[in-house]
VEXMARRO-985767 format. One record per residue (C-alpha): residue in three letters; y, x, z. Coordinates in steps of 0.5 Angstrom, whole numbers, plus 2048, in hexadecimal, padded with zeros to 3 digits. Layout:
[ALA; [Y; X; Z]]
...
***
This chain:
[MET; [8A2; 90B; 8D8]]
[PRO; [8A2; 909; 8D1]]
[THR; [8A4; 902; 8CE]]
[ARG; [89E; 8FF; 8CB]]
[ILE; [8A0; 8FB; 8C5]]
[ALA; [89C; 8F6; 8C2]]
[VAL; [89E; 8F6; 8BA]]
[ASP; [89C; 8F0; 8B5]]
[ALA; [899; 8F4; 8B0]]
[MET; [898; 8EE; 8AB]]
[GLY; [89F; 8EC; 8AC]]
[GLY; [8A5; 8EC; 8A7]]
[ASP; [8A4; 8EC; 89F]]
[HIS; [8A2; 8F3; 89E]]
[ALA; [89D; 8F4; 8A4]]
[PRO; [899; 8F7; 8A6]]
[ASP; [89B; 8FE; 8A2]]
[VAL; [8A3; 8FD; 8A4]]
[VAL; [8A1; 8FB; 8AC]]
[VAL; [89C; 901; 8AC]]
[GLU; [8A2; 906; 8A9]]
[GLY; [8A7; 903; 8AE]]
[VAL; [8A3; 903; 8B4]]
[ALA; [8A1; 90B; 8B2]]
[GLU; [8A8; 90C; 8B2]]
[ALA; [8AA; 909; 8B9]]
[VAL; [8A5; 90D; 8BD]]
[LYS; [8A7; 913; 8BA]]
[ALA; [8AE; 912; 8BB]]
[LYS; [8AC; 910; 8C2]]
[ALA; [8A7; 915; 8C3]]
[GLY; [8A2; 914; 8C9]]
[GLU; [8A7; 90E; 8CB]]
[ILE; [8A4; 908; 8C7]]
[VAL; [89D; 906; 8C5]]
[VAL; [89C; 901; 8C0]]
[LEU; [896; 8FC; 8C0]]
[LEU; [895; 8FA; 8B9]]
[THR; [892; 8F3; 8B8]]
[GLY; [88F; 8F1; 8B2]]
[PRO; [888; 8F2; 8AE]]
[GLU; [885; 8F9; 8AF]]
[GLU; [883; 8F9; 8A9]]
[ARG; [889; 8F9; 8A6]]
[LEU; [88D; 8FD; 8AB]]
[ASN; [888; 903; 8AD]]
[PRO; [889; 906; 8A6]]
[LEU; [891; 906; 8A6]]
[VAL; [891; 909; 8AD]]
[GLU; [88C; 90E; 8AB]]
[LYS; [891; 911; 8A6]]
[LEU; [896; 912; 8AB]]
[ASP; [898; 919; 8AE]]
[GLU; [895; 91A; 8B5]]
[ASP; [89C; 91A; 8B8]]
[ALA; [89C; 912; 8B7]]
[LYS; [895; 911; 8B7]]
[ARG; [893; 912; 8BE]]
[PHE; [898; 90D; 8C0]]
[ILE; [895; 908; 8BC]]
[THR; [88F; 903; 8BE]]
[VAL; [88D; 8FE; 8B9]]
[VAL; [88B; 8F7; 8BD]]
[HIS; [886; 8F3; 8B8]]
[ALA; [889; 8ED; 8B6]]
[PRO; [885; 8EA; 8B0]]
[ASP; [88A; 8E3; 8AF]]
[VAL; [891; 8E3; 8AC]]
[ILE; [896; 8DE; 8AD]]
[GLY; [899; 8DD; 8A6]]
[MET; [8A1; 8DC; 8A5]]
[ASP; [8A0; 8D6; 8A3]]
[GLU; [89B; 8D3; 8A8]]
[SER; [89D; 8CE; 8AD]]
[PRO; [89F; 8D2; 8B3]]
[SER; [89C; 8CD; 8B8]]
[ILE; [895; 8CC; 8B5]]
[ALA; [894; 8D3; 8B3]]
[ILE; [896; 8D6; 8BA]]
[LYS; [890; 8D0; 8BD]]
[THR; [88B; 8D1; 8B7]]
[LYS; [88C; 8D9; 8B6]]
[GLN; [88B; 8DC; 8BD]]
[ARG; [888; 8E2; 8BA]]
[SER; [88F; 8E3; 8B6]]
[SER; [893; 8E9; 8B6]]
[ILE; [898; 8E5; 8B9]]
[HIS; [894; 8E2; 8BE]]
[VAL; [890; 8E9; 8C0]]
[GLY; [897; 8EC; 8C1]]
[MET; [899; 8E7; 8C6]]
[GLY; [893; 8E7; 8C9]]
[LEU; [894; 8EE; 8CB]]
[CYS; [89A; 8ED; 8CE]]
[LYS; [898; 8E7; 8D2]]
[ALA; [892; 8EB; 8D5]]
[GLY; [896; 8F1; 8D7]]
[GLN; [894; 8F6; 8D2]]
[ALA; [89A; 8F6; 8CE]]
[ASP; [8A2; 8F6; 8D0]]
[ALA; [8A5; 8F3; 8CA]]
[PHE; [8A3; 8EF; 8C3]]
[VAL; [8A6; 8F0; 8BC]]
[SER; [8A5; 8ED; 8B6]]
[ALA; [8A8; 8EC; 8AF]]
[GLY; [8A4; 8E6; 8AD]]
[ASN; [8A4; 8DE; 8AE]]
[THR; [8AA; 8DD; 8B2]]
[GLY; [8A7; 8D6; 8B5]]
[ALA; [8A1; 8D9; 8B6]]
[VAL; [8A4; 8DF; 8BA]]
[MET; [8A8; 8DA; 8BE]]
[ALA; [8A2; 8D5; 8BF]]
[GLY; [89E; 8DA; 8C1]]
[ALA; [8A3; 8DD; 8C6]]
[LEU; [8A4; 8D6; 8C9]]
[PHE; [89C; 8D4; 8C9]]
[ILE; [89A; 8DB; 8CB]]
[LEU; [89F; 8DE; 8CF]]
[GLY; [8A3; 8D8; 8D2]]
[ARG; [8AA; 8D7; 8D4]]
[VAL; [8AE; 8DA; 8D9]]
[PRO; [8AF; 8D5; 8DF]]
[GLY; [8B6; 8D2; 8DE]]
[VAL; [8B6; 8D3; 8D6]]
[SER; [8B5; 8CD; 8D2]]
[ARG; [8B7; 8D0; 8CC]]
[PRO; [8B5; 8D7; 8CA]]
[SER; [8BA; 8DA; 8C5]]
[VAL; [8BA; 8DF; 8BF]]
[VAL; [8C0; 8E3; 8C0]]
[GLY; [8C4; 8E5; 8BA]]
[TYR; [8C9; 8EB; 8B9]]
[PHE; [8D0; 8EB; 8B6]]
[PRO; [8D4; 8F2; 8B5]]
[THR; [8DB; 8F2; 8B8]]
[VAL; [8E1; 8F6; 8B8]]
[LEU; [8DE; 8F8; 8BF]]
[GLY; [8D7; 8F9; 8BE]]
[THR; [8D2; 8F3; 8BE]]
[ALA; [8D2; 8EC; 8C0]]
[LEU; [8CC; 8E8; 8C1]]
[LEU; [8CB; 8E1; 8BF]]
[LEU; [8C7; 8DC; 8C3]]
[ASP; [8C4; 8D8; 8C0]]
[ALA; [8C2; 8DA; 8B9]]
[GLY; [8BE; 8D5; 8B6]]
[THR; [8B8; 8D4; 8BB]]
[ASN; [8BB; 8CD; 8BE]]
[VAL; [8BE; 8C8; 8B9]]
[GLY; [8BF; 8C3; 8BE]]
[CYS; [8C2; 8C5; 8C5]]
[LYS; [8C5; 8C2; 8CB]]
[PRO; [8CB; 8C5; 8CF]]
[GLU; [8C6; 8C8; 8D4]]
[HIS; [8C2; 8CC; 8CF]]
[LEU; [8C9; 8CF; 8CD]]
[VAL; [8CA; 8D2; 8D4]]
[GLN; [8C3; 8D5; 8D4]]
[PHE; [8C5; 8D8; 8CD]]
[ALA; [8CB; 8DB; 8D1]]
[ARG; [8C7; 8DE; 8D7]]
[MET; [8C1; 8E1; 8D3]]
[GLY; [8C7; 8E4; 8CE]]
[ALA; [8CB; 8E7; 8D3]]
[VAL; [8C5; 8EB; 8D6]]
[TYR; [8C3; 8ED; 8CF]]
[ALA; [8CA; 8EF; 8CE]]
[GLU; [8CA; 8F3; 8D4]]
[ARG; [8C4; 8F6; 8D5]]
[VAL; [8C3; 8F8; 8CD]]
[LEU; [8CA; 8F8; 8CA]]
[GLY; [8CD; 8FB; 8D0]]
[ALA; [8D2; 8F6; 8D1]]
[LYS; [8D5; 8F6; 8D8]]
[ASN; [8D6; 8EF; 8DB]]
[PRO; [8D5; 8EC; 8D4]]
[SER; [8DA; 8E7; 8D2]]
[VAL; [8D7; 8E0; 8CF]]
[GLY; [8DB; 8DB; 8CA]]
[LEU; [8D9; 8D5; 8C8]]
[LEU; [8D9; 8D4; 8C0]]
[ASN; [8DE; 8CE; 8BF]]
[VAL; [8E3; 8CB; 8BA]]
[GLY; [8E8; 8CD; 8BE]]
[GLU; [8EA; 8D1; 8C4]]
[GLU; [8ED; 8CC; 8C8]]
[PRO; [8E9; 8C8; 8CE]]
[GLY; [8E6; 8C1; 8CB]]
[LYS; [8E6; 8C3; 8C4]]
[GLY; [8DF; 8C2; 8C0]]
[ASP; [8D9; 8BD; 8C0]]
[ASP; [8D6; 8BA; 8C7]]
[LEU; [8D1; 8C0; 8C7]]
[ALA; [8D7; 8C5; 8C7]]
[LYS; [8DB; 8C1; 8CC]]
[GLU; [8D5; 8C1; 8D1]]
[ALA; [8D3; 8C8; 8D0]]
[TYR; [8DA; 8CA; 8D1]]
[GLU; [8DA; 8C7; 8D8]]
[LEU; [8D4; 8C9; 8DA]]
[LEU; [8D5; 8D0; 8D8]]
[LYS; [8DC; 8D0; 8DB]]
[SER; [8D8; 8CE; 8E2]]
[ALA; [8D3; 8D3; 8E1]]
[GLU; [8D2; 8D9; 8E7]]
[ASN; [8D2; 8E0; 8E5]]
[LEU; [8D3; 8DF; 8DD]]
[ASN; [8DA; 8E2; 8DA]]
[PHE; [8DC; 8DC; 8D6]]
[ILE; [8E2; 8DD; 8D2]]
[GLY; [8E2; 8D6; 8CF]]
[ASN; [8E2; 8D3; 8C8]]
[ILE; [8E2; 8D8; 8C2]]
[GLU; [8E3; 8D7; 8BB]]
[GLY; [8DE; 8DA; 8B5]]
[ARG; [8E4; 8DE; 8B3]]
[ASP; [8E4; 8E1; 8BA]]
[ILE; [8DD; 8E4; 8BA]]
[MET; [8DE; 8EA; 8B6]]
[GLU; [8E4; 8EB; 8BA]]
[HIS; [8E0; 8EC; 8BF]]
[ALA; [8E2; 8E6; 8C3]]
[ALA; [8DC; 8E6; 8C8]]
[ASP; [8D6; 8EA; 8C9]]
[VAL; [8D2; 8E4; 8C8]]
[VAL; [8D3; 8DE; 8C4]]
[VAL; [8CF; 8D8; 8C6]]
[CYS; [8CE; 8D2; 8C1]]
[ASP; [8C8; 8CD; 8BF]]
[GLY; [8C3; 8D0; 8BA]]
[PHE; [8C5; 8CC; 8B4]]
[VAL; [8CC; 8CF; 8B4]]
[GLY; [8CA; 8D5; 8B6]]
[ASN; [8C5; 8D6; 8B0]]
[ILE; [8CA; 8D4; 8AB]]
[LEU; [8CF; 8D9; 8AE]]
[LEU; [8C9; 8DF; 8AE]]
[LYS; [8C7; 8DD; 8A7]]
[TYR; [8CF; 8DE; 8A5]]
[GLY; [8CF; 8E4; 8A9]]
[GLU; [8C9; 8E7; 8A5]]
[SER; [8CC; 8E5; 89E]]
[VAL; [8D3; 8E9; 89F]]
[ALA; [8CF; 8F0; 8A0]]
[SER; [8CC; 8EE; 899]]
[VAL; [8D2; 8EB; 895]]
[LEU; [8D7; 8EF; 898]]
[PRO; [8D5; 8F5; 894]]
[ARG; [8D5; 8F2; 88E]]
[LEU; [8DC; 8EF; 88F]]
[ILE; [8DF; 8F6; 890]]
[GLY; [8DB; 8F9; 88A]]
[ALA; [8DE; 8F4; 886]]
[GLU; [8E5; 8F5; 889]]
[MET; [8E4; 8FD; 888]]
[GLN; [8E2; 8FC; 881]]
[ARG; [8E8; 8F7; 87F]]
[LEU; [8ED; 8FC; 883]]
[GLU; [8E9; 901; 87E]]
[MET; [8E8; 906; 884]]
[THR; [8E6; 90D; 882]]
[GLU; [8DE; 90F; 884]]
[THR; [8E1; 913; 88A]]
[GLU; [8E5; 90D; 88D]]
[GLN; [8DF; 908; 88C]]
[MET; [8DA; 90E; 88F]]
[ALA; [8DF; 90E; 895]]
[VAL; [8E0; 906; 896]]
[GLY; [8D8; 905; 895]]
[LYS; [8D7; 90B; 89B]]
[ALA; [8DB; 906; 8A0]]
[LEU; [8D9; 900; 89D]]
[ARG; [8D1; 902; 89E]]
[GLY; [8D3; 904; 8A6]]
[VAL; [8D6; 8FD; 8A6]]
[LYS; [8D0; 8FA; 8A3]]
[ALA; [8CB; 8FD; 8A7]]
[ARG; [8CE; 8F9; 8AE]]
[PHE; [8CC; 8F3; 8AB]]
[ASP; [8C5; 8F5; 8A9]]
[TYR; [8BF; 8F2; 8AC]]
[LYS; [8BB; 8F9; 8AB]]
[GLU; [8C0; 8FC; 8B0]]
[PHE; [8BE; 8F8; 8B5]]
[GLY; [8B7; 8F7; 8B4]]
[GLY; [8B7; 8F0; 8B6]]
[ALA; [8B9; 8EB; 8BB]]
[PRO; [8B6; 8EA; 8C2]]
[LEU; [8B3; 8E3; 8C4]]
[LEU; [8B6; 8E2; 8CB]]
[GLY; [8B4; 8DD; 8D0]]
[VAL; [8AC; 8DE; 8CF]]
[ASP; [8A8; 8E2; 8D5]]
[GLY; [8A8; 8E8; 8D1]]
[THR; [8AB; 8EC; 8CC]]
[VAL; [8AB; 8EA; 8C5]]
[PHE; [8AE; 8EC; 8BF]]
[ILE; [8AF; 8E9; 8B8]]
[GLY; [8B0; 8ED; 8B2]]
[HIS; [8B2; 8EB; 8AB]]
[GLY; [8AD; 8E9; 8A6]]
[SER; [8AF; 8EE; 8A1]]
[SER; [8AF; 8F4; 8A6]]
[ASN; [8AD; 8FB; 8A3]]
[GLY; [8AB; 901; 8A7]]
[TYR; [8B2; 902; 8AA]]
[ALA; [8B3; 8FB; 8AC]]
[ILE; [8AC; 8FB; 8B0]]
[LYS; [8AE; 902; 8B3]]
[ASN; [8B5; 8FF; 8B6]]
[LEU; [8B1; 8F8; 8B8]]
[THR; [8AC; 8FD; 8BC]]
[LEU; [8B1; 901; 8BF]]
[ALA; [8B6; 8FB; 8C1]]
[ALA; [8AF; 8F8; 8C4]]
[ASP; [8AF; 8FE; 8C9]]
[LYS; [8B6; 8FE; 8CA]]
[MET; [8B5; 8F7; 8CD]]
[VAL; [8AF; 8F8; 8D1]]
[ARG; [8B3; 8FF; 8D4]]
[ARG; [8B9; 8FB; 8D6]]
[SER; [8B4; 8F6; 8D9]]
[VAL; [8B8; 8F0; 8D6]]
[SER; [8B3; 8EB; 8D6]]
[GLN; [8B2; 8EC; 8DE]]
[THR; [8B9; 8EB; 8DF]]
[ILE; [8BA; 8E5; 8DB]]
[ALA; [8B4; 8E2; 8DF]]
[SER; [8B8; 8E4; 8E5]]
[VAL; [8BF; 8E1; 8E3]]
[MET; [8BC; 8DB; 8E0]]
[GLU; [8B8; 8DA; 8E7]]
[ALA; [8BF; 8DB; 8EB]]
***
């Protein structure tokens, strides 16, 4: 049975054109396995869909949603007042059982508010969390929270750990995923009150492979499959990681010029560098799942292009097929 994915056609800086382009590539990549419900003003979407080839068009349905929530609008007000927006309608399809997942590269706050207001939380989860990805020497580490929750209590970090472990196992294939608490030192007793109390809760948590504190320098060494921290620290760390992908090529380029490397040598270095840089590129992941809400929700980057939208759609399909949300619900209920 194909996965039904509601896609916010009006989400992102380059919508709706790149969104239509991206979902068309996604449905063709998984022919017959994905159908897309494209939410937005039909007068804008129908002409774009009509231009697609038949291999894509037959798996895409436009669902009329005349209102659009802008990137600069108040999320809570917009969700309550614009109930015919592309975000609200898409979430509503999930709530009604007409879609299996919702994805958007639009107003992040509005997507989160919509998920909480329309879909609700999984029982046992008080703070849903957006996942961040960090490339490591062994693959990918998950960072929770990546900025959703700036002020956290110790029990929230335990919830992040449990949800992250489910995602790491189901989606990334980690066996008995390890969980590390991001801290200023490895020894027990390090850090502020939040870190100290969270450490004790994580250490005593059942069915959780907690390995203790890890430091920032340990993340890319893959000290843990799942790294937990509050959203304030997590967002700073994530943004720093994103800067590495853009600054590192410039630093290496300047060094190659200083060393007066030949064009052939520079091309060889550049080829290797592009491979490394791609592992930091959000477009390769498509977006981040919002864990802890009663449904499958993915949030994409506002500047997503068609390739990112394609991967965003495919990531949602994978999360649905791996039953991540249902597994989180059962874990948090236990």
